N, C-alpha and C positions, 0 to 999 in steps of 0.2 A: 345164838349159835349153838350148834352141835354138831361133832364130827362123825357122828354114826347115828343116823336118822332110824326112828323107829316105824317110819311109814313111806311108801313109796311112790306116794302121790304129790304132785307139784305143778305149780303153774308154770315154770319156766326149770329147764335144766341146761347148764352150760357145761360143755366138756372142754376142758383145759384151764388152768391155772396161771395163765401168762399174760401180756399186757391185753389181747383181745378178749380172752374170758372174764378176765376181771373189770374191763371196762362194760362189758356186756350186762355181767350180773348187778353190778353197781348202777349202771344207769337204769336198768330195769328196777331195781330196787327203789331208787329216788322217785322215778315216774309213777311207781304204784304206791308210794307212801301215803298213808292216810284212808285208804279204801276202808270201806265198811269192813269188807270181808279181808282179812290178812292176807296177802298173798305168801306163798311158800317157794322159796329157790333152792336147788342142789346145783353146789358146783364140783365137778368130778376132777381128781388131778391122779394120775398115775403114780406119781412120786410120793414118797412120806413127806409127812410136813416139813421136815427138817430140810427136803430138797426141793421143797414145791417152787414153781415158776418157770419151768422149762427152759427155753432158750433167753427169755427176759432177763430171768435172775443173773445171767452170767455176763450180758453184754454190757458194754459202756454206754450205748444207746445215743450215738450221735442223733441229732435233730436237725434237719434240713430246713433251718428257719431263721429269719432275720429279727434282729433285736426287738423289732416290733412286734412279735410273737405272730410272723407270717410266714407261710411256706415261701420257700424260694421262687421267685416270679418266673424263673426260666425252667422249674421242673417239667412241668406238663410238657412243653416243647422238647425238653432235654427226652422226655419218654418215648416222645412221638419218634424223634431222629435216631435213639438208638435200637428202637425195636422194629424200625422200618414201616412204621404205621400199623404196627401190629397191636399195640398196647391200647387197652380202652378209655379214650380221652375223657368221656364222661366220667369215668371212675376216677382219673388223675385231677379233675377240673373239682370232683367232689371233695377229695382230700383237701385240695386248695382252699376251697370255701370253709370246710370245717375245722381247718388247725386252729384258729384262735379259740372258739369255744373248747374244743377239745383241750387245748393247752390249761384253759382257765377251770375245765373240770379237774385235771389233775392236780393242780396247783390248789384247788381248792381242798383237795384232800391230803397235802401237806408235801406235795412232791415239788421240791425246789429246781427251777430251770437256771442253771448256771451258764455263764458265757466267760469261756477261759482260755488263754492264748495257747496258741498252736504254732510251733516253730515253721510250717511249710505253708504255702497257700494253698486254698481249696475253692470249689467253684458252689459254695452253696447260697451265696448271695446275688442273685441276679446272672449266673451263668459265667460270668468274667473272673479269672483269678484275683483273691482277695486274701489279704490276712486278717481279715475280721475273724475275732474270736468266734470259734463255733459253739452251738449249743449241746447240752446233753443235760440230764437230770443229776443233781448233786449226790454222788453214790452209785451213779449209773441204774441198769435195769433194775436192780434189787431194791431201789428206792420206791420204783415204781409196785414192784410185788409185795412189798412189807405194808406200805401205805394202804393202797388200796385193798389188799387181802385182809390188814386190820379193820378195815371200814367194814367188811363183810364178816369178819368174825364177830363184831360187835353187834351185828344184826341180829335178833331173836328168829327172824324170818328165813335166815339161811342156814342149810345144811353143808358142810363143806366134807366131802366123802373123799379120804386120802385112800391111796392105795387100791384106786377102783378105776378098771378100765372099760370104755364103751365097745361093746361087740357087735350090736347092730341095733338099728331104728325099727320103731314098729309104727304101723299105720291103720288108720280106719277103714272102713269099707270103700269109702270115697276118696283115699290116698292121702288124707292129711296125716301130717306126722303127729303122734299122741304118745311117744315114750321111747325109751332105749333100753335096751339089755344091756347090763353090766356084770361086770366078775368083780368082786372083792378079793381081800387079801388071803381070805381062807379059800379061795378057790370057787367058791359059790357063786352062780348068777341068780339075777334078780331083775325084775322088770320094773322100772320108773315110770309111771305114768306122767305125760306133761301136756301142757297146753302149748308149749312151744319149746324148740332145742337148739341150743345154738353150738355150732361146731367150731371151736376155737382150739385145736390140738395140735396146731402146726402142720409141717409137711412131711414127707417122708425120708427125710434125712438119717434118721435111726434105724431104718428097715434097709438091711444089705440087699435082700432080695428084691424088693421094689427098685433100690437104686438100680440094681444090674439091669432090672428089665428096662427102665427108661433111661437111665444115663449111659449105660455101656460097660463094657468090659472094664475090670480092675477096680469097679468102684469100691470093692472089699478094702482097697488101697488108702481109702480116704478118711483119716481120723475124724473124731468130732471135735469142734471147736471150743465145746463145753460140756459138761457131763449131761445137763440137763435135757439135751437135745435127743440122747438116747431114747428119751421116751414118745419122741415125735416118729411115730409109727406107721403112720399115713391112715390112721383112722378115719379121719373125715373123709378123705378120698373115697376109701373103701365102702363106707357105710353110704356116703350120699351118691356113690355109682349104682349100688344096688338098687336104688330108687329111679335111675334113670336121668340123675343129674349131669349136666354140661360141665365141660373143662374150660380152663382158660390157662395161660402162660405156656412158655416153652418145657417139653416134659424132659427134655434131654439137658436143660439148662440148671445150673447149680450157683449159688454165690460160694466160691471158696477165697479163702485168704492165705496169704504167707506168714506163717508162723515159726517162732523159734521152736526147733524140735529137741532142744535140751531140756525143757521145762514140761512139767504136766500142768501147770497153770493154766487155766481157762483164758481164753481171748488174749493168747500172747502174740500180737499180730505186730508186725513190721511195717508199718504206715511210712516211717520217715526213711525210704530206700531211695528216694529220686537222685540224691546226689552221688550216689555210690553207684557201682555195677553188680550183677547177678553173674555167676559161673555156675555150670551145672557140675555132675560128678565128673565128667571129662574134661574140666576147668575152661569150658568155651562158654562165652557170653552167647545169649539166646534169647534177650529181650531187650527192645528199646525203653530204657529205665526213666528216660526223660521226655518220652512223647507228650505226656500231658501232666496235669496235676495229679497227685498221690490218689486222689479220691476216684479220679476216672481211670486209673490204672492198677491200683493193687488187687481187685478182682481179676484182671484179666492176666496178670502173673502168676496168680496164685492157681489159676485154671492151668497155664500153660505148664507150671511146675508139676502137676499130676499127669495132666494128659500127655506131655511129651518129653517131660525130663526125669522120667522114673523116681518122682518124688524127692529128687535129690538137687539141691541148690544151695547157694552159697553167697550171702551178700557180703561185698567187700567195698570198705571207704578208708578216708586218711584223715589225717588231722583237719583238714580244712571243713568236713562235715561234722567233726567232735566239736568246732568252733563256733558253729551255729548257735545261738542263744537258745535254749530250752531244746536240744535236738533229742535227748535222751527222754523226754516226754512222749516223744512219737515213737518209742520201740518199748513196747507195752509187756517185754518180759519181764520175770523178776529177775533173772539172771543178765548180768551186764555183757556186752558184746567182748569177745576175744580182745586181745590187744597185744601188739608187741611193736618193737622199734623198726623191725624188718619184715619185708613181705615173706621171707623164708621162715621166720620166726611165728609169724600169723599161721602161716601154711600147719606148721608144726602141732601149733594150738588146736587147729580145727581138723588135723587128721587126713589132710588132703597133700596131692602133688606139689611140691613147692615149685620144681621147673614149670611145671604145667601153668601154675598160676603166675609166675614172674613172666612169662613168654605172652600170656594173654593182658597182662597188666602193661607191658612194654608196648605190645601192639596198639592198646587203646591211648595211651598216651600219645603214641606218635601221630595217632590219627585226631586229636583234638585240635580245633579250629580255634581261631581268634575270638576274643570277645571277653568282657568283663562277666566273671561268673556271680550270680545274684540269686539266692535261692529262694528270695522274696516273689520273684516274677518268673514267668516263662521269659528268661533271659535270652534265647536264641542262641545260647553258646553250644556248637554241636560239634559232632565229629566230622572227619571228611576221609573217604574212600575206605570205610569198614562196616561190615555187616555184622551183625544189626548196627545200625547208626544209632546213636544217642542223641535226640533231637534237641534238649535244653539241658543244661547244668553239667555239661561236658567239661570237667576238669580234670587235670591229670593226678592221677594217684601217686603222689610223689613226696608226701610230708607226712613224717613219722607224727603221733604212731598210727598205725594200720589198725584198722578194725574189722572183725568178721563175725558173723552169725549163720550157723548152719539152718537152713530154713526146709520146710515142708508146706503142703496144703492142705488146709483143712475145711471142711465143709461146714458151712454156715446154715444155709438153708436151701431147698430145692424151688425151682420156677413155677412148676405146674401144679394145680390145684381145682379145686371146684370154682365154678363161675357163680356168681351172684350179681343181682341188679344194685341200685344205687341205696336201698334201704337193709343192705345185707343178707336179701332173702336169696336162697340157693334157687335157681333156675334150669329148667330142661334146655335142650338144643332150642327150641321154638321159642325161648326167651319166658316162658311161663314160669311162675314161681310157685315151688311146691308148698302147699300149705303148712303151717307150723315148722319150718325148717329154715333156719338161719347158718351162715357163716362168716368168719372174720378171720383175719389176721392170716398168717402163712399155709394156713390150709387153705386159702383162696389163691388161685393163679392170677398172675397180673404181667410179671417181667417175660421179655424177650430179649434174647443176644446179651444184655448187659442189666445188670441193677445201679441205677443211680443212687448214689449209697444215701444212709441216713434219714432213710423215708421207711424203714420196715416196721420198727415199733410204732412209728407214727402213724402209719395207715392202720395198724393193728389196734391202736386206741380209737381211733377216728370211727372204723367199721364194726367194733365191738360196742361202740356207743351208738350208733345207728342202728344196729341190730336190736340191742335191749331195748332201746325207747319205741322202735316201730312196733317190737312183740308186745309192748304194754299198750300202746295206744289200740292195736287190733284187737286185744282182748277186752277193753273197754266199751268196745262198739255193741 
């Protein structure tokens, strides 16, 4: 492996060093291993070597799988329900079919899949709320970047080009993609010729201009959930559209998450909010915190905080939440919640209106209905006569110590992107594959109205693998 190639001629160029790009490059390398004429592969990364890996590097990378290494059996139907039938069901079924082989692929390269206890129920296993430990790579997405990246580094056929951005695709007279023009750290451009190109460089969440164009006003107020996604500039979408590619996914849709605004730590997500309440800057509740399990709710509260609450919210809970075994494992910030023996003291630590907070908590407490509080199930313990209601886990906030976290919404990824077929080939509006062009991961559109979580990294790995393998097979014909 060399990090600065002396020639610009390749069999495959992969744009992006995250889960999708690494999977594509490594799958292609394995599929072409042993050929009489050695293949040459280039992997392009906008970041430096130290910061490589895009969004993948920073995510905890929950995987929506069962303990027998299969996709949640309800996921494809879930996608159909939340998207109103707009999501590509064949794509979803492909994710379902390819999950076991793809997990075996990453495990073969040293990524360890762990199932670790989580303090609140999720719907990752069959669609019903469950306390089954959810899966993730041990070490998070960084483990994927380092293990798959190391395999490529150790392959002499692979050139990894850091601090290199893709500018435009090139085509032959018949429209076949035959290369990509890139710009290196020195500002100079170069054309890399290739028999196939895989676009795996994320969505457009790092491009404020594109966010404003598609997502709407005040997109500039959305902080990035991790530094790596600043390099997700919409390059795949821009370059593919220039060739007449089709799109998929909801272009004004984003996956945003509620994060602790006291820290600069990446992925400081507040998952364990269900047993408390949210208030906005005016000290009013604005969301049904218990309408569903956290995995089906956290994106919606994040979007609400950005879209309608001026990016200012506070999570408030009490000693009953602190007593839930392992609850701190669901609050991913490196800064512990603010804590006080009284609501007035908590308000002082949060810098918010104590009288307004006390009034809202008193109204909430008075509306709490009967029933037994059980954070391990949808307990049906709800409020009565208050808006917004709380549908589950409505228990009075009356047990010291009181805890709170100031929250804002951070963007993770965009919904809209390039459309591909089931081999990862980029297609036109008529469904015709553009020869030599593939895409995978968040560069491709899939989601509408909601993101059923713990599948972004998984689908990136799957379709990266399918694209790389298909390209290798096509070139052997």
